[in-house]
C-alpha positions as CSV (number, residue, x, y, z in Angstrom):
1,M,-16.9,-177.8,-213.2
2,T,-13.3,-176.3,-211.9
3,A,-11.1,-177.8,-209.2
4,N,-13.3,-177.5,-205.6
5,Q,-15.6,-175.6,-207.3
6,R,-18.1,-174.6,-204.2
7,P,-21.6,-174.3,-204.3
8,L,-21.6,-170.6,-203.4
9,D,-18.3,-169.5,-204.5
10,G,-18.9,-166.0,-205.9
11,I,-22.0,-165.3,-203.6
12,T,-21.5,-162.5,-200.7
13,V,-23.4,-162.3,-197.7
14,V,-23.8,-158.8,-195.8
15,S,-24.7,-160.2,-192.5
16,L,-25.8,-157.3,-189.1
17,E,-25.6,-160.2,-186.8
18,H,-24.6,-161.3,-183.4
19,A,-25.1,-164.1,-180.6
20,I,-26.6,-167.6,-182.5
21,A,-29.4,-167.8,-185.0
22,A,-28.2,-165.5,-187.4
23,P,-24.2,-166.2,-187.0
24,F,-25.1,-170.1,-187.3
25,C,-27.1,-169.3,-190.8
26,T,-24.0,-167.6,-192.4
27,R,-21.1,-169.6,-191.4
28,Q,-23.1,-172.5,-193.1
29,L,-23.7,-170.4,-195.7
30,A,-19.5,-169.8,-195.9
31,D,-18.7,-173.4,-195.6
32,L,-20.5,-173.7,-199.0
33,G,-18.2,-170.8,-200.0
34,A,-20.2,-167.3,-199.6
35,R,-18.1,-164.4,-199.1
36,V,-19.9,-163.5,-195.2
37,I,-19.3,-160.2,-194.5
38,K,-19.9,-159.7,-190.7
39,I,-20.6,-156.2,-189.7
40,E,-19.8,-155.3,-186.1
41,R,-19.9,-152.5,-183.5
42,P,-16.8,-151.0,-183.4
43,G,-15.0,-151.9,-180.0
44,A,-17.5,-154.1,-178.8
45,G,-18.6,-156.7,-181.8
46,D,-21.0,-159.2,-182.0
47,F,-21.8,-159.5,-178.0
48,A,-21.4,-163.3,-178.3
49,R,-17.8,-162.5,-178.0
50,G,-18.4,-161.8,-174.4
51,Y,-20.1,-164.8,-173.1
52,D,-17.0,-166.4,-172.1
53,E,-13.0,-167.0,-172.9
54,R,-13.3,-171.1,-172.8
55,V,-11.6,-171.1,-175.8
56,R,-8.1,-169.9,-175.2
57,G,-9.5,-166.4,-174.0
58,L,-12.0,-166.8,-177.3
59,A,-16.0,-167.2,-176.5
60,S,-17.1,-171.1,-177.5
61,H,-20.0,-169.6,-179.2
62,F,-18.3,-167.2,-181.1
63,V,-15.8,-169.7,-182.2
64,W,-18.7,-172.2,-183.1
65,T,-20.9,-169.9,-185.4
66,N,-18.2,-167.6,-187.3
67,R,-15.2,-169.3,-189.0
68,S,-14.8,-168.3,-192.5
69,K,-16.3,-164.4,-192.2
70,E,-14.7,-161.5,-192.5
71,S,-15.3,-158.6,-189.5
72,L,-15.7,-155.1,-190.5
73,T,-16.2,-152.7,-188.0
74,L,-19.1,-150.1,-188.5
75,D,-21.1,-147.9,-186.4
76,L,-24.6,-148.1,-188.4
77,K,-25.5,-144.8,-186.3
78,H,-22.9,-142.8,-187.5
79,D,-24.0,-141.0,-191.3
80,A,-21.3,-142.3,-192.9
81,A,-21.6,-145.9,-192.0
82,G,-24.8,-145.4,-194.5
83,D,-22.6,-145.2,-198.0
84,I,-21.0,-147.3,-196.7
85,L,-23.1,-150.3,-196.2
86,D,-24.9,-149.0,-199.4
87,T,-21.8,-149.6,-201.2
88,L,-21.6,-153.4,-200.0
89,L,-25.3,-154.2,-200.8
90,A,-25.3,-152.9,-204.7
91,D,-22.8,-155.9,-204.6
92,A,-24.0,-158.5,-202.5
93,D,-26.5,-161.1,-203.1
94,V,-27.7,-162.1,-199.3
95,L,-28.3,-159.6,-196.5
96,V,-29.2,-161.1,-193.0
97,Q,-30.4,-159.5,-189.9
98,N,-31.4,-160.5,-186.6
99,L,-31.1,-157.2,-184.4
100,A,-34.2,-156.1,-182.2
101,P,-37.4,-155.8,-183.9
102,G,-38.2,-152.9,-185.5
103,A,-34.0,-151.6,-185.7
104,A,-33.3,-152.7,-189.2
105,A,-36.6,-150.9,-191.1
106,R,-35.6,-147.6,-188.6
107,M,-32.4,-147.7,-190.6
108,G,-34.1,-148.3,-194.2
109,L,-32.9,-151.7,-194.4
110,S,-36.6,-153.1,-194.7
111,F,-36.6,-155.2,-198.0
112,E,-39.2,-152.7,-199.6
113,A,-36.7,-150.4,-199.1
114,L,-33.9,-151.8,-200.1
115,H,-35.7,-153.9,-202.7
116,E,-36.1,-150.7,-205.2
117,R,-32.7,-150.2,-204.8
118,F,-31.5,-153.5,-204.6
119,P,-34.2,-155.9,-206.9
120,R,-31.7,-158.5,-206.8
121,L,-30.9,-158.7,-203.0
122,I,-32.3,-161.5,-200.9
123,V,-33.0,-160.2,-197.2
124,C,-33.6,-162.5,-194.5
125,D,-35.1,-161.0,-191.3
126,I,-34.7,-163.3,-188.1
127,S,-36.4,-162.3,-184.7
128,G,-37.9,-164.0,-182.1
129,Y,-41.8,-163.7,-183.2
130,G,-41.8,-162.8,-186.7
131,E,-43.1,-159.6,-188.3
132,G,-46.9,-158.6,-187.3
133,G,-49.2,-160.2,-184.2
134,P,-49.1,-159.1,-180.4
135,Y,-45.5,-160.6,-179.8
136,E,-44.0,-158.9,-182.6
137,K,-41.6,-156.3,-180.8
138,K,-41.3,-158.5,-177.6
139,K,-37.5,-159.6,-176.9
140,A,-36.8,-163.1,-177.1
141,Y,-34.0,-165.1,-176.0
142,D,-33.5,-169.2,-176.6
143,L,-34.6,-170.2,-173.4
144,L,-38.3,-167.5,-173.6
145,I,-39.0,-169.1,-177.0
146,Q,-38.1,-172.7,-175.6
147,S,-40.8,-172.4,-173.3
148,E,-43.6,-170.1,-175.3
149,G,-42.8,-172.7,-177.7
150,G,-43.7,-175.5,-175.3
151,F,-40.3,-177.5,-175.7
152,L,-40.4,-176.8,-171.7
153,S,-43.2,-178.8,-171.4
154,V,-42.3,-181.8,-172.9
155,T,-38.4,-181.8,-171.4
156,G,-37.1,-182.6,-168.4
157,G,-38.8,-184.6,-165.2
158,P,-42.4,-185.7,-164.2
159,G,-42.5,-183.0,-161.2
160,E,-43.2,-179.5,-162.1
161,D,-40.2,-178.3,-160.9
162,Q,-38.1,-180.5,-163.2
163,M,-39.0,-178.9,-166.5
164,A,-35.6,-178.3,-168.1
165,K,-33.9,-176.2,-171.0
166,A,-32.2,-177.9,-174.0
167,G,-28.3,-178.0,-173.4
168,C,-27.6,-176.0,-176.2
169,S,-29.6,-173.2,-177.6
170,I,-31.9,-175.2,-179.5
171,A,-34.5,-172.7,-180.5
172,D,-31.7,-169.9,-182.1
173,I,-30.3,-173.5,-184.6
174,S,-33.4,-174.0,-185.3
175,A,-34.5,-170.3,-186.5
176,G,-30.3,-170.2,-188.2
177,M,-31.2,-173.7,-190.0
178,Y,-34.5,-172.6,-191.6
179,A,-32.7,-168.9,-192.9
180,Y,-30.2,-171.1,-194.0
181,S,-32.2,-173.4,-196.1
182,G,-35.1,-170.4,-196.6
183,I,-31.7,-168.7,-198.2
184,L,-30.6,-171.7,-200.6
185,S,-34.4,-171.6,-201.6
186,A,-34.1,-167.9,-201.8
187,L,-31.1,-167.6,-204.6
188,L,-32.5,-171.0,-206.2
189,L,-35.8,-168.7,-207.2
190,R,-33.8,-165.6,-208.3
191,G,-31.9,-168.0,-211.1
192,K,-35.4,-168.3,-212.2
193,T,-37.2,-164.9,-212.2
194,G,-33.8,-162.6,-211.6
195,L,-35.6,-161.1,-208.8
196,G,-34.7,-161.5,-204.7
197,S,-37.3,-162.0,-202.2
198,R,-37.6,-161.8,-198.4
199,I,-37.0,-164.3,-195.8
200,D,-38.8,-164.1,-192.7
201,V,-37.4,-166.5,-190.5
202,S,-38.8,-166.2,-186.5
203,M,-37.4,-168.6,-183.8
204,L,-41.2,-169.4,-182.7
205,E,-42.4,-170.9,-185.6
206,S,-38.8,-172.3,-186.1
207,L,-39.2,-174.1,-183.0
208,V,-42.6,-175.0,-183.1
209,E,-42.0,-176.6,-186.3
210,W,-39.5,-179.2,-184.5
211,M,-42.4,-179.6,-181.8
212,G,-44.8,-181.6,-184.3
213,Y,-45.0,-184.7,-182.4
214,P,-45.9,-183.6,-179.1
215,M,-48.5,-181.6,-181.0
216,Y,-50.1,-183.9,-182.9
217,Y,-50.0,-186.8,-179.9
218,A,-51.6,-183.7,-178.1
219,F,-54.1,-183.0,-181.0
220,G,-58.0,-182.4,-180.1
221,G,-57.2,-181.2,-176.4
222,A,-55.9,-185.1,-175.9
223,P,-53.2,-184.9,-172.9
224,Q,-49.8,-184.2,-174.3
225,P,-46.8,-186.4,-174.1
226,P,-45.4,-186.4,-170.0
227,R,-42.1,-185.6,-169.2
228,A,-39.6,-188.4,-169.1
229,G,-36.5,-187.2,-168.3
230,A,-33.7,-188.8,-170.3
231,A,-36.6,-191.5,-171.4
232,H,-38.8,-191.4,-174.3
233,S,-42.0,-189.9,-173.3
234,T,-44.6,-193.0,-174.9
235,I,-42.5,-195.9,-176.4
236,Y,-40.9,-198.1,-173.4
237,P,-38.3,-199.1,-172.5
238,Y,-36.4,-196.6,-174.4
239,G,-33.9,-194.0,-172.2
240,P,-30.7,-194.7,-169.6
241,F,-30.4,-197.6,-167.3
242,P,-27.9,-198.2,-164.8
243,T,-25.1,-201.0,-164.9
244,G,-23.5,-202.7,-162.2
245,D,-20.0,-201.0,-162.6
246,G,-21.6,-197.4,-161.7
247,G,-22.0,-196.9,-165.9
248,T,-25.0,-195.9,-168.0
249,V,-26.4,-197.6,-170.8
250,M,-29.0,-196.0,-173.1
251,L,-30.8,-198.4,-175.0
252,G,-34.4,-198.1,-177.5
253,L,-36.6,-200.8,-178.6
254,Q,-38.8,-199.8,-181.1
255,N,-41.3,-202.8,-182.3
256,E,-42.3,-206.1,-180.6
257,R,-39.4,-208.2,-182.2
258,E,-37.3,-205.6,-180.2
259,W,-38.5,-206.6,-177.5
260,A,-39.2,-210.5,-177.4
261,A,-35.5,-210.1,-178.6
262,F,-34.2,-208.3,-175.3
263,C,-35.7,-210.3,-173.3
264,D,-33.8,-213.7,-174.6
265,K,-30.6,-212.6,-175.3
266,V,-30.1,-209.6,-173.2
267,L,-32.2,-210.6,-169.7
268,L,-31.9,-214.2,-170.6
269,T,-36.0,-214.1,-169.7
270,P,-37.7,-215.4,-172.6
271,E,-41.2,-215.5,-171.1
272,L,-41.0,-212.1,-169.7
273,A,-41.9,-211.2,-173.7
274,T,-45.2,-212.6,-173.3
275,D,-45.7,-211.3,-170.0
276,E,-49.1,-209.4,-170.2
277,R,-48.4,-206.4,-168.5
278,F,-45.3,-206.1,-171.3
279,S,-47.0,-207.6,-174.4
280,A,-46.9,-204.3,-176.6
281,N,-45.8,-200.6,-176.0
282,F,-48.6,-199.0,-174.7
283,K,-48.8,-201.9,-172.1
284,R,-45.0,-201.1,-171.2
285,S,-44.8,-197.5,-171.3
286,E,-48.0,-197.6,-168.4
287,N,-46.0,-200.4,-166.6
288,R,-42.5,-198.7,-166.8
289,D,-41.8,-197.9,-162.9
290,V,-42.5,-202.0,-163.0
291,L,-40.1,-203.1,-165.6
292,R,-37.6,-200.3,-164.9
293,Q,-36.8,-202.5,-161.8
294,I,-36.4,-205.7,-163.5
295,I,-34.1,-204.3,-165.8
296,V,-32.0,-202.2,-163.3
297,D,-32.1,-205.1,-161.2
298,R,-30.7,-207.5,-164.0
299,F,-28.3,-204.8,-165.3
300,A,-27.1,-204.4,-161.9
301,Q,-25.3,-208.2,-162.1
302,M,-23.1,-206.7,-165.1
303,S,-20.9,-204.0,-166.2
304,A,-21.3,-201.4,-169.1
305,E,-19.4,-203.2,-171.7
306,G,-21.2,-206.7,-170.7
307,V,-24.8,-205.1,-171.8
308,I,-23.5,-203.4,-174.7
309,Q,-22.5,-206.5,-175.7
310,R,-25.6,-208.1,-175.3
311,L,-27.5,-205.5,-176.6
312,E,-25.0,-205.5,-180.0
313,D,-25.3,-209.6,-180.0
314,A,-29.3,-209.0,-180.1
315,Q,-29.3,-206.5,-182.5
316,I,-30.9,-203.5,-180.1
317,A,-29.8,-199.8,-180.6
318,S,-27.9,-198.6,-177.8
319,A,-25.3,-195.8,-177.1
320,R,-23.0,-195.0,-174.3
321,V,-23.8,-191.8,-172.3
322,N,-20.8,-189.4,-173.5
323,D,-19.4,-186.1,-171.5
324,M,-18.2,-183.6,-173.7
325,Q,-14.5,-184.9,-173.2
326,G,-16.3,-188.3,-174.6
327,V,-17.6,-186.1,-178.2
328,W,-14.2,-184.9,-178.2
329,D,-12.6,-188.5,-178.2
330,H,-15.7,-190.6,-180.0
331,P,-13.8,-192.8,-182.4
332,Q,-16.5,-193.1,-185.2
333,L,-15.7,-189.0,-185.3
334,K,-11.9,-189.9,-185.2
335,A,-12.3,-192.9,-187.8
336,R,-14.7,-190.4,-190.6
337,D,-11.6,-187.7,-190.0
338,S,-14.5,-185.4,-188.8
339,W,-12.1,-182.8,-187.9
340,R,-9.9,-180.1,-189.2
341,E,-8.3,-177.3,-187.8
342,V,-9.1,-173.8,-188.1
343,D,-7.2,-170.2,-187.4
344,S,-8.2,-167.9,-185.1
345,P,-6.8,-165.2,-182.7
346,A,-6.1,-167.6,-180.2
347,G,-4.2,-169.9,-182.8
348,K,-5.3,-173.2,-184.6
349,L,-8.1,-174.7,-183.4
350,P,-10.6,-178.2,-183.8
351,S,-13.3,-177.5,-185.9
352,L,-15.9,-180.1,-187.4
353,L,-16.3,-180.6,-190.8
354,P,-20.4,-179.8,-192.0
355,P,-22.0,-182.7,-191.7
356,A,-23.8,-183.0,-195.3
357,R,-20.5,-184.4,-196.8
358,N,-20.4,-183.4,-200.6
359,A,-17.8,-185.8,-202.7
360,A,-17.8,-183.0,-205.1
361,F,-15.8,-180.3,-203.3
362,T,-14.2,-179.5,-200.0
363,P,-16.2,-176.9,-197.8
364,R,-15.1,-173.7,-196.9
365,M,-13.1,-173.6,-193.4
366,D,-11.1,-170.2,-192.9
367,A,-10.1,-168.5,-189.7
368,V,-12.4,-167.2,-186.7
369,P,-12.2,-163.7,-187.4
370,G,-10.9,-161.1,-184.7
371,L,-12.8,-157.9,-184.3
372,G,-12.7,-155.7,-187.2
373,Q,-9.7,-158.0,-188.8
374,H,-11.0,-157.2,-192.4
375,S,-12.2,-153.8,-192.0
376,Q,-9.2,-152.3,-194.1
377,G,-9.0,-154.9,-196.7
378,I,-13.3,-154.4,-197.0
379,L,-12.8,-150.6,-197.5
380,D,-9.3,-150.5,-199.8
381,Q,-11.8,-152.5,-202.5
382,L,-14.6,-150.3,-201.8
383,G,-12.0,-147.7,-203.1
384,Y,-11.7,-145.8,-199.6
385,S,-8.2,-144.3,-199.7
386,A,-5.6,-145.0,-196.7
387,E,-6.1,-140.7,-195.4
388,A,-10.3,-141.7,-195.5
389,I,-10.1,-144.8,-193.9
390,D,-7.8,-143.1,-191.0
391,S,-10.5,-140.3,-191.0
392,L,-13.4,-142.6,-190.5
393,R,-11.6,-144.9,-187.5
394,V,-11.0,-141.2,-186.1
395,R,-14.3,-140.6,-186.2
396,G,-15.2,-143.8,-184.7
397,V,-17.0,-144.8,-188.1
398,I,-15.3,-148.3,-188.3
């Protein structure tokens, strides 16, 4: 193995992407060394560039999902764009797209059409609901998929008006992760067959896969887990508890041994462990209001640090409830040297190392691209002259 040879060095990905699901997928491919050519609309680009200006004028979503890519502006509706895209795909390994339903096929970019010309090309189509079925052409955004996929029905407070969405784009993220792993498996398959294949990823199926526990809990028409806020719906005590200094401690008990230790070493009330109301998890869950008051009353006499120390001594799992600044400053992330700096149009920015660390190579962590930053260089590589590139720019093709 050569020095710092990455798993996807030499792999080229062309992506017709916007928002989160596809960009998150391709950024992770870039982390592993792939060359990712991100095709964007001239003048506007990926609309996620305009979501906000929180990162020194750049959008938070865009900075997160687009490092290490090359930005090529290309108006796919222009006749001249087809030749450029064909030339790119002739040497590409993967095409990723999350355009509006049916848009890629109308442009001749379906797997069937491309496979005849580029038999080794892997095509990954990401959509809200997948190909076929009554929802195929239905618009899909993250919140809407959280709703259709049942996530909202089990997330939030107990009242019907207290359902809550995830604070991050969980449906997009799940689809991006399955697209990422699907592409890796398709590359392995191509190594055996010599042929590309098609990956059809839907946000709905991706999120429903993650809903497996509450779905099976409600199997056969049984009642589903109730919404329990930040607590666990079926395990107790498990969740946030206030302390006397105004803090909040998150804790979780998983078994009867931990419950006994919690009563003895944290609450200093060992007899509570055998109280008939709380002698099994299902009983503690059924009587959670009474048990919560007992815990809150005891914790009211202590500071958050004091509670955490008792939990540590009792080997009970616990956590602080961090805000975003607390995460930026997290001592564990600092101790593990988890942060790097990447360049961007706004200067150097901190960026988290990919979570799956491999000691054999260093992940690629290059700049977040400006809109169309690499158009000239990419077209140079494709053999376009300076005059031809200028003509494309004047005609609005790039």
